[in-house]
C-alpha positions in Angstrom: 36.4 30.3 3.1 33.3 28.8 4.7 31.4 26.0 3.2 28.0 26.7 1.9 25.2 24.4 3.0 24.0 21.9 0.4 20.6 23.0 -0.7 17.8 20.5 -0.1 14.8 19.8 -2.2 11.8 21.7 -0.9 9.9 18.4 -0.7 12.5 16.4 1.3 11.9 15.6 5.0 8.8 15.0 7.1 5.5 16.3 5.8 6.7 16.2 2.2 4.6 14.7 -0.5 5.3 14.0 -4.1 2.3 14.7 -6.4 1.4 13.6 -9.8 -0.8 15.9 -11.8 -1.9 14.1 -15.0 -4.4 14.0 -17.8 -4.7 10.9 -20.0 -6.7 11.0 -23.3 -10.0 9.1 -23.1 -9.3 7.1 -26.2 -7.7 4.7 -26.4 -8.7 3.6 -22.9 -5.9 1.1 -22.4 -3.2 3.7 -21.3 -5.7 5.4 -19.0 -6.6 2.1 -17.4 -2.9 1.1 -17.1 -2.1 4.4 -15.3 -5.0 3.9 -12.9 -3.9 0.3 -12.1 -0.3 1.4 -11.5 -1.4 4.2 -9.2 -3.7 1.8 -7.3 -0.8 -0.7 -7.0 1.3 2.1 -5.5 -1.5 3.0 -3.0 -1.7 6.7 -3.8 -3.9 9.2 -2.2 -6.3 10.4 -4.9 -6.4 14.1 -4.1 -8.6 15.1 -7.0 -9.4 14.2 -10.6 -6.0 13.8 -12.1 -4.1 14.5 -8.9 -2.5 11.7 -6.9 0.0 11.9 -4.0 2.4 9.8 -1.9 4.7 10.6 1.0 7.9 11.9 -0.6 11.0 9.7 -0.7 13.3 8.7 -3.5 11.3 5.6 -4.4 7.9 7.2 -4.5 9.2 10.1 -6.5 10.8 7.8 -9.0 7.7 5.7 -9.3 5.5 8.8 -10.1 8.1 10.1 -12.5 7.9 6.8 -14.4 4.1 7.0 -14.5 4.3 10.6 -15.7 6.5 9.5 -18.6 4.0 6.8 -19.5 1.2 9.4 -19.5 3.2 11.7 -21.8 4.0 8.8 -24.1 0.3 8.0 -24.3 -0.3 11.5 -25.6 -1.4 13.0 -22.3 0.2 15.6 -20.0 1.8 15.0 -16.6 3.9 16.8 -14.0 5.5 15.7 -10.8 5.5 18.1 -7.9 6.9 18.2 -4.4 4.6 19.8 -1.8 3.6 20.0 1.8 0.1 20.1 3.1 -1.0 23.5 4.4 -1.7 22.1 7.8 -0.8 19.1 10.0 -4.5 18.4 10.2 -4.7 18.0 6.4 -1.7 15.6 6.5 -3.2 13.6 9.4 -6.5 13.3 7.4 -4.6 12.1 4.3 -2.5 9.6 6.3 -5.6 8.3 8.1 -7.5 7.7 4.8 -4.5 5.8 3.4 -4.1 3.8 6.6 -7.8 2.9 6.6 -7.6 1.7 3.0 -4.6 -0.6 3.9 -6.4 -1.7 7.1 -9.3 -3.0 5.0 -6.9 -4.9 2.8 -5.2 -6.4 5.8 -8.6 -7.4 7.4 -9.4 -9.3 4.2 -6.1 -11.2 4.4 -6.9 -12.0 8.1 -10.3 -13.3 7.3 -9.0 -15.4 4.3 -6.2 -16.9 6.5 -8.8 -17.8 9.2 -11.0 -19.4 6.6 -8.1 -21.3 4.9 -7.2 -23.0 8.2 -10.3 -25.1 7.8 -9.2 -26.5 4.4 -7.1 -29.5 3.4 -3.4 -29.4 3.8 -3.0 -28.8 0.0 -5.6 -25.9 0.2 -3.8 -24.4 3.2 -0.5 -24.5 1.4 -1.9 -22.8 -1.7 -3.7 -20.2 0.5 -0.5 -19.6 2.5 1.5 -18.9 -0.7 -1.2 -16.6 -2.0 -1.7 -14.7 1.2 2.1 -14.2 1.8 2.4 -12.7 -1.7 -0.7 -10.5 -1.0 0.9 -9.3 2.3 4.0 -8.3 0.4 2.0 -6.4 -2.1 0.0 -4.5 0.6 3.1 -3.8 2.6 4.8 -2.1 -0.4 2.0 0.4 -0.5 1.6 0.8 3.2 3.0 4.2 4.1 1.2 4.5 7.5 0.9 1.0 8.9 -2.3 0.4 10.8 -2.6 -2.2 13.7 -4.4 -4.5 11.2 -1.0 -5.1 9.6 0.3 -7.1 12.5 -3.0 -9.0 12.9 -2.8 -10.1 9.2 0.8 -11.2 9.6 -0.1 -13.2 12.7 -3.1 -14.8 11.0 -0.9 -15.8 8.0 1.7 -17.3 10.3 -1.0 -19.1 12.3 -2.1 -20.6 8.9 1.5 -21.7 8.3 1.7 -23.3 11.7 -1.7 -25.1 11.3 -0.1 -27.4 8.7 2.7 -28.3 11.1 0.5 -29.7 13.8 0.7 -26.5 15.9 -2.9 -25.5 16.0 -2.3 -21.9 17.2 -5.9 -21.1 17.3 -7.1 -24.0 19.3 -8.3 -23.6 22.9 -6.1 -25.5 25.3 -7.7 -28.6 26.8 -7.7 -27.2 30.3 -9.9 -24.2 29.1 -12.3 -26.2 27.0 -15.8 -26.7 28.3 -17.0 -30.3 28.8 
């Protein structure tokens, strides 16, 4: 007797996306706002009004299923779907838009880290804690890491070294102009 292959989910593997199709009642507005904030925190691609998507994996699927439950508990309707874009070009476009959104967030962190290097030791320490936490939040929703991710990490680490006497951003004395 031969073994039958274990069926896989249609959405598993590369090119798979998990979609949340939802409708939340307008009133009261608190549940609608809570859903919007949770989706934003997850870094979803907003595909349309009431349709959000993420690259499919067990974590993203579970996250969207929890949000779907919250929508239903708030008196709305929601469904979680597994799908694939119709073309590779559509998927590249979606991934590029998501990467660009994260890149903008990383650039903000980079700029804030550079600005914080000019502050007092206490201000640098507070900024370092805040920026490290912000990097962790962004990284959790970064499904298509842009180059700006490494720039932001380097800027935050340069901020950490600035308080230790290693002025990573200083120009060496031999290269300074008189």
